[in-house]
Residue, then its C-alpha position, 0 to 999 in steps of 0.5 A: m546125958t553125956d555131951p557127944m563131943t566129950a566122947l569125940d574129944a576123947a577119941w580125937n585125943a587118942i589119935d593125937d597121942a598115938e601119932k606122937k608115940a608113933a613119931a617118937i618110935v620112928e625117930a628112935a629107929r632112924l637114930e639107931f639106923g644112923r648109929e649103925i651106919r656110923r659103926q659100919r663106916a668105922n669098919g670101912l663100909k662106904q656111904a655109897e655102898i650103903a646108899r646103893h643097897y637101900g636105893v637111896e642117894r648117898e646124901t640120905i645116908r649122910r643125913y641119917q648118920e649126921a642126926a645120930d651124931i648130933a643126938d649123941g653129942l658127937k657133932p654140933a647141931r647145924k645152925 
């Protein structure tokens, strides 16, 4: 007879793995959004306009771009 905890452990581990994969997908999407912000700002679009479009604070937009800039080596990580 199989230990019932073995099956539960497998199901629990599947949840943990799925959460890690989902977090990585979300992080990749956030970085790509930050990169697109960078591209559009280089074309003259203002952070305030982007923020207004998404109904968020300008600081939120700045942070998305900053995260992408750090990930891409364009800016040092904050300490």
